C-alpha positions, 0 to 999 in steps of 0.5 A: 819657527821661533823655537828654532831661531831662539836653539840657533841662537843659543848654540851660537852664544855657546859656540862663543863662550868656548872659542873665547876660552880658547882665546884666553887659554882656558881651554885647549883647542881638544877640551872645546872641540869635545864640547862643540862636537868638532875636531880641533882642526875646526876649531882652529879655525874658528878661533882664527876667524874670531881673532880676525872678525871678531863674533861675526867669524863664527856665524856661517856665510852661507847663513841668509843664502840659497841652498846649493841644493836648490831646485831649478827655477824651471825644473820647479815650474814643470814639476808644479805642473805635472801635479797639478795636471796629471796628479792632482790627487796622489799622495806625495810618494805615489807622485814622486814614484811617478815622477821617477818613472814616468818622467825621469824627474828625482826629487825626494818626496819631502820636496814633492810634499811640500810643493803639493802643500804650496800649491793647495793639493796636500793637507798635512795631517796631525800627528795622532795619538798612537791607539793600542792595540794587541799586536799579532806577530805574522805568521813564520811561513809562506802559505800558512795563514791567507787573508782574503776579503771582497774590496767593493769600491769606485775602482772606474771612477765613473769610467766604467762600472762599480765593481769588487776586487778580491783580494788574497794576501799572506800573512807572513810576507804581505804579497799579494797572492791573488787579485780579481775584478768582479761585478760583485762578491759571490761564492762563484768568484771566490771559488774562481780565486781558490782554483788559482791561488791552488793552481799556481801555489798549492794548498795554504794551511788555513784561510782568514775570512770575515763572518760573511754568509759566503764563509760562515752560516750565521743563523743558530737554526737556519732553515735547511738545515745546512753547518757549512757553506758550499765555500766551507765545504769546499774548504773540508774538501781542500783540507784547508782550515777556514777562520773567521773574524771576528772584528774587521781590526782582526785581519787588519792585513788585509783591510789595509792592502784593501785601502792602499789599492784603492788609493794606489790601484784606481790612478794605475787604472786611471792613467792607463785609461783603463775602464771595463773589467776585462783589460783590468784583469790583465793589467792585474798580474803587472801590478801585483808584480810591482806591488810586492816588489815595494811592500812584501817582506821576507818571513821569517821562515823560507820554507813554503807552506803550501801542500799539493794539490792532490785533486785532478782537474775533474775531482777539482772541478767538482768539489769547488761546484756548487752542491746540493743533495737531491733525492729521487723519487720513483721514477729516477726524476731529481729537481733542480732550478726548475729542470727535472733531471731523470737517470738512465739506468739499465734495468728497472733501477728500483734499489735507486728509488729514494736514493740520494744524490748529489747536485754539482752545478758547476762553474762551466753551467754543467750539472751532474749527479754524483752517487757514491762518487760516480757520475750518474747518467740522465736526460733532462726535462725543462719544467719552467723558467728559474726564478730569479734569485735573492739578493744580499749587499754585496750583490744588490749593486749587479743587479741594479746595474744589470737592470739600469743597462736592460732598461736604458736599451732601445725597445725592441718591436712587438711581435704581430701576435702579442697581447699589447698589439692585439689590446691595441687593435680592439681598442682602435676598433672601439674608438673608430666611427662608424661608417655613414648608411647609404 
């Protein structure tokens, strides 16, 4: 503030000297206007004011007076109340948008920021020294490069379960093309969201992801000998290039989008009282439209790089299914997830003994056996319960939440022949007193 006062005083002194030079006929009004950045008519009025009132005539009469654009007291208090009651943790930009959209109050972002600082709702940020990063230009066409990621977060702020938001964002435009809430980040969820994208836009040129095991085999020599993941196999079948980033900063566009979503989307869900996955997914298209209208940019080329989807719905079902290769036994049986599948084949079927078949587990639970691109009929025989799957850091929270929900439910009454009941009856019989002798 001190620097601003000194600067204004120096300007006033400079203006005084120039006006005095004009009155002494050492400068013309045109020359004075060049030095002061004013027109000759403005200089003429300053000279007249100086001759009438001296140096005080050069000082604006508005100094020390309230601005004509100052908010009215009632409106100012109404905005302060809304910021405290409804938008206490909103940033200035988002709060200003909500004041206009919801309450039809039109004020500038800077006005909102100043009010938030007064109320202690916003702390001015120190300007940090700019860090030098290797810049990469956006791709030229929509659909050339789609960045994908999963964002686990408390999206419902404790009103509902923790979950993960799957994010697909176009590199050329910064446009959100797919959003989907899921309990956790799994291969099946990415397959589902990929299918939505394929059916809506077609096949992109490349997908850009991190190096999670969903997308890439990170072991030098994996135990099962696999060279690609289920998701990578599906991309290869669709002729979509799979690119993996070395660091989170390399895929900065989707990482920054996640940060923005964790701020804006969380607050939008709160304002609408949304606290479950179904309602949140139903709201996402409207949110994406608003987000893209605000933040998406125009690509350098108007051409769409997506290619048509040449697969039939059934072929796409099989391609996006979880696939494993199995060997048929002498009885034409394959084992998969503790279930035996025996082929129904006309004739003895000797030539199929020891043949390789592909077991496809579709998203709807259907299991299909494929050989040389043809589906094979079969009969199932259940062998036993399937062991629980192993979990990683992406799915661990979902498993624990499911266990908590199961354990918090009221206990069911055991059946009369349950081992617990039998054990309890035997224990009662052993501890009961013997009847008195007659």
